[in-house]
C-alpha positions in Angstrom: 18.8 -25.5 -9.8 18.1 -21.8 -8.9 14.7 -20.5 -7.8 14.3 -18.8 -11.1 15.0 -22.0 -13.0 12.4 -23.8 -11.0 9.8 -21.1 -11.5 10.5 -21.1 -15.3 10.1 -24.9 -15.4 6.8 -24.5 -13.6 5.8 -21.7 -16.0 6.5 -23.8 -19.1 3.9 -26.4 -18.1 1.1 -23.8 -17.5 -1.8 -23.6 -19.9 -1.5 -20.8 -22.5 -4.3 -18.8 -20.9 -2.6 -18.9 -17.5 0.7 -17.9 -19.0 -0.9 -15.0 -20.7 -2.5 -13.8 -17.4 0.7 -14.2 -15.5 2.7 -12.1 -18.1 0.0 -9.4 -17.9 0.2 -9.3 -14.1 4.0 -9.0 -14.2 3.9 -6.3 -16.8 1.2 -4.4 -14.8 3.3 -4.7 -11.6 6.4 -3.4 -13.3 4.6 -0.5 -14.8 3.3 0.6 -11.4 6.9 0.5 -10.0 8.3 2.7 -12.8 6.1 5.7 -12.4 7.1 6.4 -8.8 10.8 5.9 -9.7 10.5 8.4 -12.6 8.9 11.0 -10.2 11.6 10.4 -7.7 14.3 11.1 -10.2 12.6 14.2 -11.5 12.3 15.5 -7.8 16.0 14.7 -7.2 17.1 16.6 -10.3 15.1 19.6 -9.2 16.8 19.5 -5.8 20.2 19.3 -7.5 19.4 22.3 -9.6 18.3 24.3 -6.5 21.6 23.3 -4.8 23.6 24.5 -7.7 21.8 27.8 -7.8 22.3 28.2 -4.0 18.6 28.2 -3.2 18.8 25.0 -1.3 21.5 23.8 1.1 23.0 20.4 0.5 22.5 17.8 3.1 25.5 16.1 4.9 26.1 12.5 4.1 25.0 11.6 7.7 21.6 13.3 7.3 21.2 11.7 3.8 22.0 8.2 5.1 19.6 8.7 8.1 16.8 9.7 5.8 17.5 6.8 3.5 17.4 4.4 6.5 14.1 5.9 7.6 12.6 5.4 4.1 13.8 1.9 3.9 12.3 1.1 7.3 8.9 2.6 6.2 8.8 0.3 3.2 8.8 -2.8 5.4 
């Protein structure tokens, strides 16, 4: 049995009130995660537009990967 299946089995035996609270908490957390991602996508699209217009120099793959590693390390 996977972890998800175990969690679901536990969820099914919860009282209705607790199920509702849990759903609300999950929805709220997902909503908080969506907003920053949306902003990051918009910022990335702006940078692509500037690169196409020649107003911003594209980064090399090495620089991009180094920045990505740094961001991932900062999330921990």
